[in-house]
ZARO-232130 format. One record per atom (N, C-alpha, C): residue number from 1; x, y, z; atom name. Coordinates in steps of 0.05 Angstrom, whole numbers. Atoms other than C-alpha are relative to their C-alpha. Example, Ala and Ser with C-alpha at 12.3 -4.5 7.8 and 13.67 -1.06 7.14 Angstrom:
<sites>
1;18;-24;0;N .
1;246;-90;156;CA .
1;18;24;0;C .
2;-16;-24;-1;N .
2;273;-21;143;CA .
2;-15;22;14;C .
</sites>
This chain:
<sites>
1;-17;1;23;N .
1;-424;236;-360;CA .
1;-13;-10;-24;C .
2;17;12;24;N .
2;-473;203;-409;CA .
2;15;-32;-10;C .
3;-13;26;10;N .
3;-458;142;-446;CA .
3;28;4;-17;C .
4;-23;-8;11;N .
4;-387;152;-460;CA .
4;19;-27;3;C .
5;-16;21;-1;N .
5;-335;93;-472;CA .
5;26;5;19;C .
6;-27;-6;-17;N .
6;-275;84;-429;CA .
6;20;14;-17;C .
7;-20;-11;18;N .
7;-232;98;-486;CA .
7;-4;29;-4;C .
8;9;-22;1;N .
8;-269;161;-500;CA .
8;8;20;24;C .
9;-6;-13;-23;N .
9;-264;184;-428;CA .
9;30;6;2;C .
10;-30;-4;1;N .
10;-187;171;-428;CA .
10;7;22;-15;C .
11;-11;-23;21;N .
11;-184;215;-491;CA .
11;-5;30;8;C .
12;9;-23;-9;N .
12;-223;271;-460;CA .
12;16;11;25;C .
13;-16;-9;-24;N .
13;-183;269;-397;CA .
13;30;10;-10;C .
14;-31;-2;6;N .
14;-115;264;-431;CA .
14;0;30;-15;C .
15;-2;-26;12;N .
15;-135;327;-471;CA .
15;-1;25;20;C .
16;4;-20;-22;N .
16;-152;364;-411;CA .
16;28;4;14;C .
17;-28;-1;-15;N .
17;-84;346;-377;CA .
17;22;13;-16;C .
18;-19;-14;12;N .
18;-42;363;-432;CA .
18;-2;26;-9;C .
19;3;-28;7;N .
19;-71;430;-448;CA .
19;-4;15;25;C .
20;3;-13;-26;N .
20;-81;451;-375;CA .
20;23;-3;25;C .
21;-16;3;-19;N .
21;-29;421;-334;CA .
21;31;17;-8;C .
22;-28;-15;7;N .
22;37;466;-332;CA .
22;18;-5;22;C .
23;-22;4;-20;N .
23;101;466;-297;CA .
23;-9;18;28;C .
24;-14;24;-5;N .
24;115;447;-240;CA .
24;-14;-26;3;C .
25;19;29;-3;N .
25;57;398;-238;CA .
25;7;-17;-27;C .
26;-9;19;23;N .
26;78;374;-308;CA .
26;21;-18;6;C .
27;-23;15;-10;N .
27;143;352;-281;CA .
27;-3;-24;17;C .
28;4;23;-21;N .
28;118;311;-223;CA .
28;-20;-17;-12;C .
29;17;20;12;N .
29;63;282;-266;CA .
29;13;-20;-20;C .
30;-17;16;23;N .
30;117;249;-315;CA .
30;13;-20;23;C .
31;-7;18;-21;N .
31;141;219;-245;CA .
31;-19;-22;2;C .
32;21;20;-4;N .
32;72;187;-236;CA .
32;-3;-14;-24;C .
33;10;20;23;N .
33;56;158;-306;CA .
33;25;-15;-12;C .
34;-23;10;6;N .
34;129;142;-320;CA .
34;-5;-16;-32;C .
35;0;6;35;N .
35;113;138;-398;CA .
35;-22;-17;-7;C .
36;26;10;4;N .
36;46;102;-387;CA .
36;-22;16;4;C .
37;24;-25;-7;N .
37;-2;165;-393;CA .
37;-23;-13;3;C .
38;30;6;3;N .
38;-67;129;-413;CA .
38;-6;-18;23;C .
39;4;17;-23;N .
39;-59;74;-360;CA .
39;-4;13;26;C .
40;0;-19;-21;N .
40;-46;123;-309;CA .
40;-24;17;4;C .
41;18;-15;1;N .
41;-99;167;-329;CA .
41;-28;-16;8;C .
42;21;20;-3;N .
42;-147;105;-328;CA .
42;-5;-4;34;C .
43;-1;4;-28;N .
43;-129;99;-252;CA .
43;-18;16;11;C .
44;15;-20;-13;N .
44;-157;163;-234;CA .
44;-28;1;-9;C .
45;28;3;9;N .
45;-219;154;-276;CA .
45;-17;-22;15;C .
46;10;28;-15;N .
46;-232;85;-243;CA .
46;-10;10;28;C .
47;4;-5;-30;N .
47;-224;118;-173;CA .
47;-25;23;0;C .
48;25;-18;-1;N .
48;-280;169;-195;CA .
48;-23;-7;-18;C .
49;20;9;18;N .
49;-324;125;-231;CA .
49;-1;7;-28;C .
50;-5;-8;28;N .
50;-304;148;-298;CA .
50;-12;28;-5;C .
51;14;-24;2;N .
51;-329;220;-284;CA .
51;25;14;-6;C .
52;-24;-17;8;N .
52;-275;264;-324;CA .
52;5;21;16;C .
53;-3;-28;-11;N .
53;-283;328;-288;CA .
53;9;-10;28;C .
54;-9;2;-29;N .
54;-280;296;-219;CA .
54;31;-15;-2;C .
55;-27;11;-1;N .
55;-218;253;-239;CA .
55;21;24;-9;C .
56;-16;-22;4;N .
56;-187;315;-268;CA .
56;4;18;27;C .
57;-2;-12;-24;N .
57;-198;351;-203;CA .
57;19;-15;21;C .
58;-14;18;-14;N .
58;-170;287;-164;CA .
58;32;3;-6;C .
59;-29;0;8;N .
59;-107;289;-207;CA .
59;17;23;6;C .
60;-15;-21;-5;N .
60;-91;360;-203;CA .
60;7;5;33;C .
61;-6;-3;-31;N .
61;-101;358;-123;CA .
61;23;-18;6;C .
62;-24;19;-8;N .
62;-54;297;-124;CA .
62;30;14;-9;C .
63;-27;-14;10;N .
63;-1;334;-165;CA .
63;6;26;15;C .
64;-7;-19;-16;N .
64;-6;392;-123;CA .
64;13;-9;31;C .
65;-11;10;-22;N .
65;3;351;-60;CA .
65;28;-8;-4;C .
66;-26;10;7;N .
66;66;319;-92;CA .
66;23;23;-4;C .
67;-18;-25;0;N .
67;96;391;-106;CA .
67;6;13;27;C .
68;-2;-10;-25;N .
68;78;417;-41;CA .
68;16;-12;20;C .
69;-14;18;-18;N .
69;107;362;-2;CA .
69;28;-11;-12;C .
70;-28;8;13;N .
70;169;351;-49;CA .
70;4;-31;-1;C .
71;0;29;0;N .
71;148;279;-60;CA .
71;21;-8;-23;C .
72;-21;5;20;N .
72;196;278;-124;CA .
72;26;-7;14;C .
73;-27;4;-14;N .
73;254;282;-75;CA .
73;-1;-20;20;C .
74;1;18;-26;N .
74;232;231;-19;CA .
74;18;-27;-7;C .
75;-18;24;1;N .
75;274;175;-50;CA .
75;32;11;3;C .
76;-30;-13;-4;N .
76;337;221;-36;CA .
76;1;9;29;C .
77;-2;-4;-25;N .
77;319;224;35;CA .
77;-6;-22;23;C .
78;0;25;-16;N .
78;341;163;80;CA .
78;-10;6;26;C .
79;6;-1;-27;N .
79;314;151;149;CA .
79;21;-10;14;C .
80;-28;4;-16;N .
80;377;155;191;CA .
80;-6;10;31;C .
81;-20;15;4;N .
81;409;138;233;CA .
81;-14;-29;-9;C .
82;8;24;10;N .
82;404;64;205;CA .
82;-15;-17;22;C .
83;16;14;-19;N .
83;383;38;276;CA .
83;-29;11;1;C .
84;28;-10;1;N .
84;319;83;268;CA .
84;-14;-15;-20;C .
85;14;18;22;N .
85;304;50;199;CA .
85;-7;-29;8;C .
86;8;28;-13;N .
86;308;-19;233;CA .
86;-22;4;20;C .
87;24;0;-14;N .
87;261;3;284;CA .
87;-25;3;-13;C .
88;24;-4;20;N .
88;212;26;232;CA .
88;-6;-25;-14;C .
89;8;26;10;N .
89;222;-40;197;CA .
89;-13;-19;17;C .
90;6;23;-18;N .
90;212;-79;258;CA .
90;-28;6;11;C .
91;27;-4;-12;N .
91;145;-41;277;CA .
91;-20;8;-21;C .
92;22;-1;25;N .
92;114;-28;209;CA .
92;7;-22;-20;C .
93;-8;24;13;N .
93;114;-98;176;CA .
93;-13;1;-28;C .
94;6;-1;32;N .
94;114;-89;100;CA .
94;26;-12;-9;C .
95;-24;6;13;N .
95;158;-121;51;CA .
95;-11;-12;-28;C .
96;7;16;26;N .
96;162;-150;-19;CA .
96;13;-24;-4;C .
97;-4;30;-2;N .
97;163;-225;-27;CA .
97;9;-11;-28;C .
98;-9;7;22;N .
98;170;-230;-103;CA .
98;-23;9;-20;C .
99;18;-7;22;N .
99;125;-227;-165;CA .
99;-19;-20;-8;C .
100;18;21;9;N .
100;63;-263;-190;CA .
100;8;-4;-30;C .
101;-7;7;28;N .
101;67;-298;-256;CA .
101;-4;17;-23;C .
102;6;-20;18;N .
102;40;-241;-292;CA .
102;17;26;2;C .
103;-18;-17;-5;N .
103;94;-198;-264;CA .
103;-5;24;14;C .
104;7;-19;-20;N .
104;59;-160;-210;CA .
104;16;-2;24;C .
105;-14;0;-21;N .
105;96;-141;-150;CA .
105;-17;-11;25;C .
106;14;12;-24;N .
106;74;-182;-86;CA .
106;8;15;24;C .
107;-10;-14;-24;N .
107;76;-139;-28;CA .
107;-16;-13;29;C .
108;12;14;-27;N .
108;64;-174;46;CA .
108;-2;25;19;C .
109;5;-21;-19;N .
109;34;-131;101;CA .
109;-8;-14;28;C .
110;8;8;-27;N .
110;33;-154;174;CA .
110;-17;16;14;C .
111;19;-17;-18;N .
111;-30;-120;197;CA .
111;-2;-5;31;C .
112;7;2;-28;N .
112;-41;-157;260;CA .
112;26;4;16;C .
113;-20;-4;-20;N .
113;31;-153;288;CA .
113;15;26;-2;C .
114;-13;-21;-4;N .
114;50;-81;268;CA .
114;-7;12;23;C .
115;0;-13;-27;N .
115;60;-40;327;CA .
115;0;31;-2;C .
116;-5;-27;3;N .
116;80;29;300;CA .
116;6;15;27;C .
117;-5;-11;-27;N .
117;109;46;368;CA .
117;30;4;4;C .
118;-27;-2;-9;N .
118;184;51;356;CA .
118;10;28;-16;C .
119;-4;-23;16;N .
119;181;118;315;CA .
119;-20;22;-1;C .
120;23;-22;3;N .
120;143;183;303;CA .
120;-18;-8;-25;C .
121;19;7;24;N .
121;82;179;256;CA .
121;13;11;-23;C .
122;-11;-7;28;N .
122;122;219;203;CA .
122;21;-19;-10;C .
123;-17;19;9;N .
123;175;166;199;CA .
123;-17;-21;-12;C .
124;16;25;14;N .
124;121;112;184;CA .
124;-13;9;-25;C .
125;14;-9;26;N .
125;85;158;134;CA .
125;26;7;-21;C .
126;-21;-5;19;N .
126;154;176;103;CA .
126;5;-27;-13;C .
127;0;25;8;N .
127;169;102;97;CA .
127;-20;-13;-21;C .
128;21;6;15;N .
128;104;85;69;CA .
128;1;9;-27;C .
129;0;-9;25;N .
129;113;133;15;CA .
129;22;-4;-18;C .
130;-27;10;13;N .
130;182;115;-2;CA .
130;-2;-25;-15;C .
131;7;25;14;N .
131;160;45;-13;CA .
131;-25;3;-24;C .
132;15;-6;25;N .
132;102;72;-60;CA .
132;13;7;-22;C .
133;-10;-16;23;N .
133;146;117;-100;CA .
133;23;-23;-11;C .
134;-16;22;8;N .
134;201;59;-103;CA .
134;-14;-21;-24;C .
135;15;19;14;N .
135;148;11;-130;CA .
135;-9;14;-25;C .
136;10;-12;21;N .
136;122;63;-178;CA .
136;21;8;-19;C .
137;-25;-12;19;N .
137;188;92;-207;CA .
137;20;-17;-4;C .
138;-21;19;5;N .
138;232;32;-203;CA .
138;-12;-24;-6;C .
139;10;25;7;N .
139;197;-31;-196;CA .
139;-18;-6;-25;C .
140;18;1;23;N .
140;142;-25;-242;CA .
140;9;5;-26;C .
141;-16;-1;28;N .
141;180;7;-299;CA .
141;13;-20;-7;C .
142;-21;21;6;N .
142;232;-46;-293;CA .
142;-16;-26;-9;C .
143;16;20;7;N .
143;176;-98;-298;CA .
143;-13;0;-24;C .
144;13;-6;29;N .
144;140;-65;-356;CA .
144;19;-5;-22;C .
145;-21;1;24;N .
145;201;-63;-397;CA .
145;9;-28;-1;C .
146;-5;29;2;N .
146;216;-135;-382;CA .
146;-24;-15;-13;C .
147;25;13;4;N .
147;144;-153;-394;CA .
147;-8;6;-32;C .
148;9;-10;22;N .
148;140;-113;-459;CA .
148;-24;16;-2;C .
149;25;-15;-2;N .
149;78;-78;-438;CA .
149;-3;12;28;C .
150;1;-13;-27;N .
150;53;-36;-379;CA .
150;-9;-16;19;C .
151;7;12;-24;N .
151;51;-67;-312;CA .
151;-2;24;24;C .
152;0;-18;-16;N .
152;22;-15;-266;CA .
152;-11;-1;29;C .
153;14;3;-26;N .
153;-9;-46;-205;CA .
153;15;-26;15;C .
154;-12;23;-14;N .
154;11;-98;-152;CA .
154;-21;-15;14;C .
155;16;15;-16;N .
155;-21;-150;-106;CA .
155;16;4;31;C .
156;-11;-6;-33;N .
156;-17;-142;-27;CA .
156;-15;-30;11;C .
157;10;22;-15;N .
157;-23;-205;19;CA .
157;2;12;30;C .
158;8;-16;-27;N .
158;-51;-180;87;CA .
158;3;-20;18;C .
159;1;23;-18;N .
159;-30;-226;147;CA .
159;-13;12;26;C .
160;18;-9;-21;N .
160;-80;-216;200;CA .
160;10;-16;28;C .
161;-10;12;-23;N .
161;-42;-259;252;CA .
161;6;20;22;C .
162;-4;-19;-22;N .
162;-41;-225;321;CA .
162;-22;21;2;C .
163;19;-22;-1;N .
163;-101;-181;306;CA .
163;-16;0;26;C .
164;14;-4;-27;N .
164;-131;-154;375;CA .
164;-6;25;3;C .
165;14;-28;-7;N .
165;-163;-98;407;CA .
165;22;20;5;C .
166;-20;-21;-1;N .
166;-98;-61;417;CA .
166;6;14;-22;C .
167;-2;-16;26;N .
167;-96;-47;343;CA .
167;-17;25;-3;C .
168;18;-24;0;N .
168;-150;7;357;CA .
168;21;21;4;C .
169;-18;-19;-5;N .
169;-90;48;381;CA .
169;12;13;-30;C .
170;-16;-7;27;N .
170;-62;51;311;CA .
170;-23;9;-22;C .
171;14;-10;19;N .
171;-125;68;273;CA .
171;1;22;-15;C .
172;2;-27;9;N .
172;-114;140;268;CA .
172;26;0;-26;C .
173;-26;6;15;N .
173;-41;123;235;CA .
173;-9;-11;-27;C .
174;11;15;23;N .
174;-72;73;189;CA .
174;-18;14;-20;C .
175;20;-20;17;N .
175;-129;121;168;CA .
175;15;20;-14;C .
176;-14;-20;14;N .
176;-76;172;148;CA .
176;14;-11;-24;C .
177;-17;13;21;N .
177;-33;126;107;CA .
177;-21;-10;-23;C .
178;21;12;22;N .
178;-96;91;74;CA .
178;-11;30;-16;C .
179;13;-27;14;N .
179;-124;166;56;CA .
179;20;8;-20;C .
180;-21;-9;20;N .
180;-55;184;23;CA .
180;-4;-17;-22;C .
181;1;18;24;N .
181;-61;121;-19;CA .
181;-24;4;-16;C .
182;24;-4;15;N .
182;-132;134;-35;CA .
182;0;24;-15;C .
183;3;-24;12;N .
183;-124;206;-57;CA .
183;27;4;-22;C .
184;-22;-6;16;N .
184;-50;200;-87;CA .
184;8;-27;-14;C .
185;-8;27;11;N .
185;-40;128;-108;CA .
185;-19;-17;-8;C .
186;25;16;1;N .
186;-108;107;-130;CA .
186;1;-23;-21;C .
187;0;26;16;N .
187;-122;37;-159;CA .
187;28;-7;-7;C .
188;-28;14;4;N .
188;-47;14;-153;CA .
188;-1;-27;13;C .
189;-3;28;-4;N .
189;-68;-51;-122;CA .
189;-23;-15;-11;C .
190;18;15;15;N .
190;-98;-101;-163;CA .
190;-22;-19;15;C .
191;13;20;-20;N .
191;-121;-152;-109;CA .
191;12;-2;27;C .
192;-7;7;-29;N .
192;-119;-160;-31;CA .
192;-10;-24;6;C .
193;4;26;-6;N .
193;-110;-225;-7;CA .
193;4;-1;32;C .
194;0;5;-27;N .
194;-127;-238;68;CA .
194;7;-21;10;C .
195;-4;21;-7;N .
195;-94;-290;104;CA .
195;1;-5;31;C .
196;-1;1;-29;N .
196;-91;-318;178;CA .
196;-13;18;11;C .
197;13;-15;-14;N .
197;-150;-286;195;CA .
197;-16;-8;24;C .
198;17;7;-21;N .
198;-178;-290;265;CA .
198;-30;6;1;C .
199;30;-11;-2;N .
199;-249;-284;286;CA .
199;-9;28;1;C .
200;6;-26;-3;N .
200;-248;-212;302;CA .
200;2;13;-23;C .
201;2;-10;30;N .
201;-230;-200;231;CA .
201;-22;-2;-16;C .
202;26;9;12;N .
202;-289;-236;205;CA .
202;-25;16;13;C .
203;22;-15;-8;N .
203;-331;-199;252;CA .
203;1;32;-10;C .
204;-4;-26;8;N .
204;-305;-131;231;CA .
204;-5;0;-34;C .
205;0;2;27;N .
205;-303;-153;158;CA .
205;-35;6;-10;C .
206;29;-2;6;N .
206;-378;-162;158;CA .
206;-17;26;5;C .
207;14;-24;-2;N .
207;-399;-94;183;CA .
207;14;20;-17;C .
208;-18;-19;20;N .
208;-342;-57;140;CA .
208;-8;-3;-27;C .
209;2;6;32;N .
209;-356;-90;74;CA .
209;-23;16;-11;C .
210;26;-16;15;N .
210;-428;-56;63;CA .
210;12;29;-4;C .
211;-12;-27;2;N .
211;-389;12;72;CA .
211;18;5;-22;C .
212;-19;-6;22;N .
212;-340;1;20;CA .
212;-14;-1;-32;C .
213;7;-2;30;N .
213;-347;12;-56;CA .
213;0;-25;-10;C .
214;-1;28;11;N .
214;-365;-48;-94;CA .
214;26;-6;-16;C .
215;-24;2;13;N .
215;-302;-35;-136;CA .
215;21;-10;18;C .
216;-17;7;-23;N .
216;-263;-45;-72;CA .
216;-4;-28;14;C .
217;5;24;-12;N .
217;-296;-104;-45;CA .
217;4;-24;-18;C .
218;-4;19;22;N .
218;-289;-142;-109;CA .
218;30;-8;-2;C .
219;-29;11;-1;N .
219;-214;-138;-99;CA .
219;10;-14;25;C .
220;-5;11;-23;N .
220;-213;-165;-31;CA .
220;-5;-36;0;C .
221;7;26;-1;N .
221;-209;-242;-24;CA .
221;16;-9;30;C .
222;-9;8;-27;N .
222;-205;-271;46;CA .
222;4;-34;-5;C .
223;-3;27;2;N .
223;-170;-340;42;CA .
223;1;-17;27;C .
224;5;18;-25;N .
224;-172;-401;85;CA .
224;28;-3;10;C .
225;-29;5;-13;N .
225;-114;-407;133;CA .
225;20;21;-11;C .
226;-20;-16;9;N .
226;-49;-383;109;CA .
226;-3;7;-29;C .
227;6;-9;26;N .
227;-75;-380;38;CA .
227;20;-12;-21;C .
228;-22;11;19;N .
228;-15;-420;8;CA .
228;-13;-10;-28;C .
229;9;15;26;N .
229;-55;-465;-42;CA .
229;-14;22;-16;C .
230;11;-19;19;N .
230;-95;-407;-69;CA .
230;21;19;-8;C .
231;-17;-16;9;N .
231;-37;-361;-72;CA .
231;21;-10;-26;C .
232;-15;19;20;N .
232;3;-417;-113;CA .
232;-13;5;-26;C .
233;14;-1;29;N .
233;-47;-407;-169;CA .
233;8;24;-15;C .
234;-7;-23;15;N .
234;-19;-340;-184;CA .
234;30;8;4;C .
235;-31;-3;-1;N .
235;54;-344;-163;CA .
235;16;-21;8;C .
236;-16;27;-8;N .
236;109;-391;-151;CA .
236;8;-3;33;C .
237;-6;5;-27;N .
237;131;-418;-84;CA .
237;19;23;14;C .
238;-22;-15;-13;N .
238;190;-374;-77;CA .
238;-10;33;1;C .
239;15;-26;-1;N .
239;144;-311;-84;CA .
239;-16;3;20;C .
240;19;2;-25;N .
240;102;-334;-24;CA .
240;14;18;24;C .
241;-14;-11;-23;N .
241;109;-286;33;CA .
241;1;-21;25;C .
242;-4;23;-20;N .
242;140;-324;94;CA .
242;-22;-11;12;C .
243;25;6;-16;N .
243;78;-326;131;CA .
243;-21;-16;-13;C .
244;18;16;17;N .
244;42;-364;77;CA .
244;11;-28;-9;C .
245;-13;26;10;N .
245;92;-421;67;CA .
245;-3;-24;23;C .
246;4;22;-16;N .
246;89;-490;94;CA .
246;11;-2;26;C .
247;-13;-5;-25;N .
247;103;-494;169;CA .
247;-6;24;15;C .
248;3;-28;-12;N .
248;90;-418;179;CA .
248;-22;3;19;C .
249;22;-3;-17;N .
249;46;-401;237;CA .
249;-8;30;0;C .
250;7;-31;0;N .
250;39;-325;219;CA .
250;26;20;-5;C .
251;-20;-21;4;N .
251;82;-264;217;CA .
251;23;-2;16;C .
252;-24;5;-22;N .
252;131;-287;271;CA .
252;21;3;-18;C .
253;-30;-6;14;N .
253;202;-267;252;CA .
253;14;-24;4;C .
254;-10;28;-1;N .
254;219;-339;273;CA .
254;-7;-24;-12;C .
255;12;25;14;N .
255;179;-383;225;CA .
255;16;-6;-26;C .
256;-12;0;25;N .
256;222;-369;164;CA .
256;26;9;0;C .
257;-27;-9;4;N .
257;293;-361;149;CA .
257;3;28;-16;C .
258;2;-23;17;N .
258;274;-311;96;CA .
258;-26;17;8;C .
259;18;-17;-9;N .
259;232;-254;128;CA .
259;-3;21;-18;C .
260;1;-22;19;N .
260;207;-206;76;CA .
260;-5;24;15;C .
261;9;-25;-15;N .
261;188;-156;135;CA .
261;26;10;10;C .
262;-26;-10;-15;N .
262;264;-153;156;CA .
262;14;17;-13;C .
263;-14;-18;12;N .
263;305;-97;146;CA .
263;26;-11;-17;C .
264;-19;14;17;N .
264;360;-149;121;CA .
264;-8;-13;-22;C .
265;9;17;23;N .
265;312;-179;68;CA .
265;13;18;-25;C .
266;-14;-15;22;N .
266;342;-160;-3;CA .
266;-20;25;-8;C .
267;17;-23;10;N .
267;281;-115;-20;CA .
267;8;26;17;C .
268;-1;-26;-22;N .
268;291;-70;41;CA .
268;29;11;-5;C .
269;-24;-7;0;N .
269;365;-70;33;CA .
269;6;16;-29;C .
270;-5;-15;30;N .
270;362;-49;-46;CA .
270;-17;26;5;C .
271;10;-23;-6;N .
271;311;4;-22;CA .
271;17;21;11;C .
272;-15;-23;-19;N .
272;353;34;28;CA .
272;22;8;-11;C .
273;-22;-9;16;N .
273;413;32;-13;CA .
273;-1;16;-26;C .
274;10;-17;21;N .
274;374;65;-71;CA .
274;-1;29;8;C .
275;2;-23;-11;N .
275;356;121;-27;CA .
275;25;9;9;C .
276;-21;-12;-15;N .
276;422;129;9;CA .
276;18;9;-26;C .
277;-19;-4;28;N .
277;458;129;-65;CA .
277;-14;27;-7;C .
278;12;-25;18;N .
278;409;187;-92;CA .
278;4;23;19;C .
279;-6;-19;-20;N .
279;425;223;-25;CA .
279;31;9;-1;C .
280;-28;-1;1;N .
280;501;216;-35;CA .
280;6;18;-28;C .
281;-6;-14;26;N .
281;495;242;-108;CA .
281;-4;30;4;C .
282;2;-32;-1;N .
282;476;310;-80;CA .
282;23;12;14;C .
283;-24;-12;-7;N .
283;548;315;-57;CA .
283;7;-4;32;C .
284;-7;4;-25;N .
284;545;288;15;CA .
284;8;-31;3;C .
285;-8;28;-3;N .
285;582;224;32;CA .
285;-15;-17;16;C .
286;14;14;-22;N .
286;541;204;93;CA .
286;-27;13;5;C .
287;24;-11;-9;N .
287;470;217;109;CA .
287;3;13;28;C .
288;0;-11;-24;N .
288;467;268;165;CA .
288;-21;-9;18;C .
289;22;5;-19;N .
289;428;260;226;CA .
289;-21;19;-6;C .
290;18;-20;6;N .
290;362;292;206;CA .
290;-25;-8;11;C .
291;25;7;-7;N .
291;291;295;224;CA .
291;-13;-16;-19;C .
292;19;13;15;N .
292;231;260;192;CA .
292;-3;19;-28;C .
293;10;-16;27;N .
293;209;281;121;CA .
293;-29;6;4;C .
294;26;-8;-8;N .
294;145;317;139;CA .
294;-17;1;-22;C .
295;15;-2;28;N .
295;91;304;91;CA .
295;-31;10;13;C .
296;26;-5;-8;N .
296;21;339;97;CA .
296;-21;-20;0;C .
297;17;26;-3;N .
297;-34;291;121;CA .
297;-27;12;-10;C .
298;28;-7;10;N .
298;-97;298;77;CA .
298;-22;-4;22;C .
299;20;8;-20;N .
299;-160;298;117;CA .
299;-18;-23;-17;C .
300;16;21;11;N .
300;-199;231;110;CA .
300;-26;8;-9;C .
301;19;-1;10;N .
301;-256;228;71;CA .
301;-27;-10;22;C .
302;20;10;-16;N .
302;-329;215;105;CA .
302;-1;-28;3;C .
303;-4;33;2;N .
303;-326;140;82;CA .
303;21;-9;18;C .
304;-24;13;-14;N .
304;-258;130;112;CA .
304;-3;7;30;C .
305;5;-5;-34;N .
305;-279;163;183;CA .
305;-21;-21;6;C .
306;24;20;-6;N .
306;-345;120;181;CA .
306;13;-29;6;C .
307;-13;23;-2;N .
307;-303;59;169;CA .
307;15;-3;22;C .
308;-19;2;-22;N .
308;-254;73;224;CA .
308;-16;0;24;C .
309;19;0;-25;N .
309;-312;87;275;CA .
309;-12;-27;2;C .
310;12;23;3;N .
310;-345;24;251;CA .
310;19;-24;15;C .
311;-19;22;-7;N .
311;-281;-21;264;CA .
311;2;7;34;C .
312;-1;-4;-32;N .
312;-274;13;334;CA .
312;-20;-8;16;C .
313;23;6;-14;N .
313;-341;3;355;CA .
313;-1;-36;1;C .
314;7;26;3;N .
314;-346;-71;328;CA .
314;24;-14;17;C .
315;-22;7;-14;N .
315;-273;-85;363;CA .
315;-7;-1;30;C .
316;4;-1;-25;N .
316;-297;-61;428;CA .
316;-23;-17;11;C .
317;19;17;-8;N .
317;-355;-106;427;CA .
317;10;-28;12;C .
318;-15;20;-7;N .
318;-303;-161;437;CA .
318;20;7;24;C .
319;-18;-4;-19;N .
319;-264;-130;490;CA .
319;2;-15;24;C .
320;-2;22;-24;N .
320;-284;-177;545;CA .
320;-6;-24;-7;C .
321;5;32;14;N .
321;-296;-238;501;CA .
321;24;-12;-6;C .
322;-29;19;5;N .
322;-247;-294;487;CA .
322;-4;-10;-28;C .
323;0;14;27;N .
323;-228;-321;422;CA .
323;10;24;-19;C .
324;-8;-17;14;N .
324;-198;-258;395;CA .
324;21;-11;-21;C .
325;-16;9;16;N .
325;-143;-301;363;CA .
325;-9;-24;-15;C .
326;7;24;15;N .
326;-182;-358;345;CA .
326;-5;2;-29;C .
327;5;-1;29;N .
327;-181;-376;270;CA .
327;-25;1;-11;C .
328;30;3;6;N .
328;-243;-361;232;CA .
328;-2;-20;-20;C .
329;4;21;17;N .
329;-272;-418;195;CA .
329;-8;11;-29;C .
330;5;-11;27;N .
330;-284;-414;121;CA .
330;-29;15;-3;C .
331;29;-11;0;N .
331;-358;-396;130;CA .
331;1;29;10;C .
332;1;-27;-9;N .
332;-342;-333;171;CA .
332;19;16;-11;C .
333;-20;-15;14;N .
333;-280;-313;133;CA .
333;-7;10;-30;C .
334;5;-8;24;N .
334;-313;-310;67;CA .
334;-12;27;-2;C .
335;11;-33;2;N .
335;-327;-234;43;CA .
335;-25;-4;-14;C .
</sites>
């Protein structure tokens, strides 16, 4: 691209998009940028190392994916019946615990204890995309308005409690979800905080880290123990995920009265009611029993495939060893 400033790259990218993107891609792009055009063009440029042509191709492919899979309507497609939605929430541990002091949403993810074994792959993918879309179309615009300026990213706290060899059975699904995020929701996470990391995580991180782009590794912070002291530097106690609070021993649903993974947590209730309301505005009083919202799965890139294979290989090395749940000391856990 030559020596071009970031602002010049955004200007060039913006001109390409405004002159070449037509309906129906233009309409779905409005859903993506929510009025913050330059900030969102910057995300795609960062994901392609500020190469305007590559970023342009990436964005067009993202918009076609959204149109082909009717992503704009996914927030009016509830997972029903409610018992099925509860099953998804019980086995795909993710929630929003609050906001940082800068106004970024704090998403908590129970990596080690998510089992993904109570519904089909399509329901888990549907749920993941709905959370992404609710974040981007409801939470972030609301916080941007409150903040008086654009807030376009979030932070994620990854709880590794319970991580063990059985997680290998989930690698395919996790790879699908992460590929969807990489290609269609690039640079939406400001920082990843890893907490409650057992030794097996530290071993995997050492071999995976060299495979990742430096831009990604700079975002990953492996914290000591539950990470409470470090996280309190950027958020209030009330925004800490339940597994990071004093007395918590991990993602267990019994450690705190307020569990942000639970379907009964305010975030999940608000999300579910939002989706149900938008379904009902289509003229139907109650969601019918329906199948999952099928989304086309993009093929993971070579880097993503290599990472999955590396993790699988490293975890197999520990198959007959002890200490998979042993907490990593600070030296081993440091990225």
